[in-house]
C-alpha positions as CSV (number, residue, x, y, z in Angstrom):
1,M,0.0,0.0,0.0
2,L,2.8,2.4,0.9
3,A,4.5,1.8,-2.5
4,V,1.3,2.5,-4.4
5,C,0.9,5.8,-2.4
6,C,4.5,6.8,-3.1
7,T,4.1,6.1,-6.8
8,L,0.9,8.1,-6.9
9,V,2.6,11.0,-5.2
10,G,5.5,10.8,-7.6
11,V,3.1,10.9,-10.6
12,M,1.3,13.8,-9.1
13,L,4.5,15.7,-8.5
14,K,5.6,15.1,-12.1
15,A,2.3,16.3,-13.4
16,L,2.4,19.4,-11.1
17,F,5.9,20.2,-12.4
18,I,4.7,20.1,-16.0
19,V,1.7,22.3,-15.1
20,E,4.0,24.8,-13.3
21,F,6.3,24.9,-16.3
22,A,3.4,25.6,-18.7
23,L,1.9,28.2,-16.4
24,A,5.3,30.0,-16.0
25,I,5.7,30.1,-19.8
26,L,2.1,31.5,-20.2
27,L,2.8,34.1,-17.5
28,I,6.0,35.3,-19.1
29,A,4.3,35.5,-22.5
30,S,1.3,37.4,-21.2
31,V,3.5,39.9,-19.4
32,L,5.6,40.4,-22.5
33,L,2.6,40.9,-24.7
34,Q,1.1,43.7,-22.6
35,H,1.4,47.2,-23.9
36,R,4.1,49.1,-22.2
37,G,4.5,52.8,-21.7
38,T,7.2,54.7,-23.5
39,G,9.4,55.0,-20.5
40,L,10.0,58.6,-19.4
41,G,8.1,59.9,-22.5
42,G,4.9,58.7,-20.8
43,A,5.6,61.0,-17.9
44,F,5.3,64.0,-20.2
45,A,2.2,62.9,-22.0
46,S,-1.0,64.8,-22.1
47,E,-3.6,64.3,-19.3
48,A,-5.9,62.5,-21.7
49,N,-3.5,59.6,-22.2
50,A,-2.6,59.4,-18.5
51,F,-5.8,57.7,-17.3
52,R,-7.5,55.5,-19.8
53,S,-9.5,52.3,-19.3
54,K,-8.4,49.0,-20.7
55,R,-10.7,47.7,-23.5
56,G,-10.9,44.6,-25.6
57,I,-7.9,42.4,-25.9
58,E,-5.9,44.6,-23.6
59,K,-8.4,44.1,-20.7
60,F,-8.5,40.3,-21.5
61,L,-4.7,40.1,-21.4
62,Y,-4.5,42.1,-18.2
63,N,-7.1,39.9,-16.4
64,S,-5.7,36.6,-17.8
65,T,-2.2,37.6,-16.5
66,I,-3.6,38.1,-13.0
67,A,-5.5,34.7,-13.3
68,V,-2.5,32.8,-14.5
69,G,-0.3,34.3,-11.7
70,V,-2.9,33.3,-9.1
71,I,-3.2,29.8,-10.5
72,L,0.6,29.4,-10.7
73,V,0.9,30.4,-7.0
74,A,-1.8,27.9,-6.1
75,V,-0.1,25.1,-8.0
76,V,3.3,25.8,-6.5
77,L,1.7,25.7,-3.0
78,C,0.1,22.4,-3.8
79,D,3.4,21.1,-5.0
80,L,5.1,22.3,-1.8
81,F,2.4,20.7,0.4
82,L,2.8,17.4,-1.5
83,R,6.6,17.4,-1.1
84,I,6.3,18.1,2.6
85,K,3.7,15.4,3.1
86,S,5.7,12.8,1.1
87,A,8.9,13.6,3.0
88,A,7.3,13.0,6.4
């Protein structure tokens, strides 16, 4: 029974590692795809451009970046919990 449990935990840890890797790649890509300001040039922009709402794909990308980050943290915490439990 113990060997089956250890094998199951090992498979789960491998699966979580793959999920962590994929989520990390998605998070990096979504951060890099977001529209960036023009550095210090944005500081001297007119007031109309300073505060604008996100719309369309920009809003979706912003929200999905937050969601992927939260999911990644949750998966990493699950991985940590499993590793602590399997070591004990």
